[in-house]
C-alpha positions as CSV (number, residue, x, y, z in Angstrom):
1,M,-12.6,107.4,-120.0
2,D,-14.8,110.1,-118.4
3,Q,-12.2,110.6,-115.6
4,I,-9.5,111.1,-118.2
5,V,-11.7,113.8,-120.0
6,L,-12.4,115.3,-116.6
7,N,-8.7,115.6,-115.7
8,T,-7.9,116.8,-119.1
9,E,-10.4,119.6,-118.9
10,Q,-9.4,120.5,-115.3
11,D,-5.9,120.6,-116.4
12,L,-6.7,123.0,-119.3
13,Q,-8.9,125.1,-117.0
14,N,-6.0,125.4,-114.5
15,E,-3.5,126.1,-117.2
16,I,-5.6,129.0,-118.3
17,T,-6.1,130.2,-114.7
18,N,-2.3,130.0,-114.0
19,K,-1.4,132.0,-117.1
20,I,-4.0,134.7,-116.1
21,K,-2.5,135.0,-112.7
22,R,1.0,135.2,-114.3
23,R,-0.2,137.9,-116.7
24,R,-1.6,139.8,-113.8
25,K,1.6,139.7,-111.8
26,F,3.8,140.8,-114.7
27,E,1.2,143.5,-115.9
28,L,1.2,145.0,-112.4
29,M,4.9,144.8,-112.3
30,D,5.4,146.5,-115.5
31,Y,2.9,149.2,-114.9
32,R,4.5,150.1,-111.5
33,L,8.0,150.1,-113.1
34,A,6.8,152.3,-115.7
35,H,5.5,154.6,-113.1
36,L,8.5,154.3,-110.9
37,F,11.1,155.3,-113.7
38,L,8.8,158.3,-114.6
39,W,8.8,159.6,-111.1
40,I,12.7,158.9,-110.5
41,S,13.3,161.0,-113.5
42,I,11.1,164.0,-112.6
43,L,12.3,164.0,-109.0
44,A,16.0,163.8,-110.0
45,S,15.6,166.5,-112.4
46,F,13.8,168.7,-109.9
47,V,16.3,167.8,-107.1
48,S,19.3,168.8,-109.4
49,T,17.7,171.8,-110.7
50,I,16.9,173.3,-107.4
51,S,20.2,172.5,-105.8
52,V,22.1,174.2,-108.5
53,A,19.8,177.1,-108.5
54,S,20.2,177.5,-104.9
55,G,24.0,177.7,-105.4
56,K,24.6,175.9,-101.9
57,I,26.2,172.7,-103.2
58,G,29.7,173.2,-102.1
59,D,31.8,170.1,-102.1
60,L,28.8,168.1,-103.2
61,K,29.1,168.9,-106.9
62,I,29.8,165.4,-107.9
63,Y,26.6,164.0,-106.1
64,F,24.5,166.5,-107.9
65,A,26.0,165.9,-111.2
66,V,25.2,162.2,-110.7
67,I,21.7,163.2,-109.7
68,A,21.5,165.4,-112.8
69,G,22.5,162.4,-115.0
70,I,19.6,160.2,-113.7
71,P,16.8,161.3,-116.1
72,G,19.0,160.4,-119.1
73,L,19.8,157.0,-117.6
74,V,16.0,156.5,-116.8
75,I,15.2,157.4,-120.5
76,V,17.5,154.8,-121.8
77,I,16.2,152.1,-119.4
78,D,12.6,153.0,-120.4
79,K,13.4,152.9,-124.2
80,T,15.2,149.7,-123.7
81,F,12.5,147.9,-121.8
82,D,9.3,150.1,-122.5
83,F,7.5,149.0,-119.4
84,K,4.4,151.0,-120.3
85,R,3.8,149.1,-123.7
86,R,4.6,145.9,-121.8
87,A,2.0,146.5,-119.3
88,V,-0.6,147.2,-122.1
89,W,0.5,144.1,-123.9
90,G,0.1,142.0,-120.6
91,T,-3.3,143.6,-120.2
92,M,-4.5,142.8,-123.7
93,F,-3.1,139.1,-123.3
94,R,-4.9,138.6,-120.0
95,I,-8.2,139.9,-121.4
96,E,-8.0,137.4,-124.2
97,L,-7.2,134.5,-121.9
98,E,-10.0,135.5,-119.5
99,E,-12.5,135.5,-122.5
100,L,-11.3,132.1,-123.5
101,K,-11.7,131.0,-120.0
102,D,-15.1,132.3,-119.8
103,D,-16.0,130.6,-123.1
104,F,-14.6,127.2,-121.6
105,T,-16.4,127.6,-118.2
106,F,-19.8,128.4,-119.7
107,K,-19.4,125.5,-122.3
108,K,-19.5,128.0,-125.4
109,I,-16.7,125.8,-126.9
110,D,-15.3,122.2,-126.4
111,S,-12.0,121.6,-124.8
112,Y,-10.3,120.7,-128.0
113,Q,-11.2,124.2,-129.3
114,V,-10.2,125.9,-126.0
115,A,-6.6,124.2,-126.3
116,K,-6.4,125.3,-130.0
117,K,-7.4,128.7,-129.2
118,L,-5.1,128.9,-126.1
119,R,-2.1,128.0,-128.3
120,E,-3.1,130.6,-131.0
121,I,-3.6,133.3,-128.3
122,E,-0.1,132.4,-127.0
123,R,1.6,132.6,-130.6
124,K,0.0,135.7,-131.2
125,F,1.1,137.6,-128.0
126,E,4.6,136.0,-128.0
127,S,5.2,137.2,-131.5
128,S,3.9,140.7,-130.6
129,N,6.1,140.8,-127.5
130,S,9.2,140.7,-129.6
131,K,8.2,144.1,-131.1
132,I,8.5,145.9,-127.8
133,G,11.4,147.7,-126.7
134,F,14.5,149.4,-128.1
135,F,16.0,146.2,-129.7
136,S,12.8,145.2,-131.3
137,R,12.4,144.7,-135.0
138,K,10.5,147.4,-136.6
139,D,8.5,145.9,-139.4
């Protein structure tokens, strides 16, 4: 019986640890994408403005027109996926998981309460995730 409890507790600990690792991975990806799209927009706007102002675009007009259109495309992508809000969402999710793991590690709550609280945290954050991005419902 003790071995089953130990395995269950270890499995629960591993589940929380894996969720924390996953959150870190996606949090970092969303954070990097938010910054990448911001810088792409800024640089494309800068390059197209300087190129047109210099008057030396010649036969490359179509390329500079495409570059000039990139900031608008970036805005649409950013509004659709909202990487910045997703990164913040992921950070808050991870922090709550880490707090739960600490409570479990330091035996502040028993394994049943940890499992129950883990499902509550997942439910809370999964429902709030649907409110991020362009196609989200605004309640």
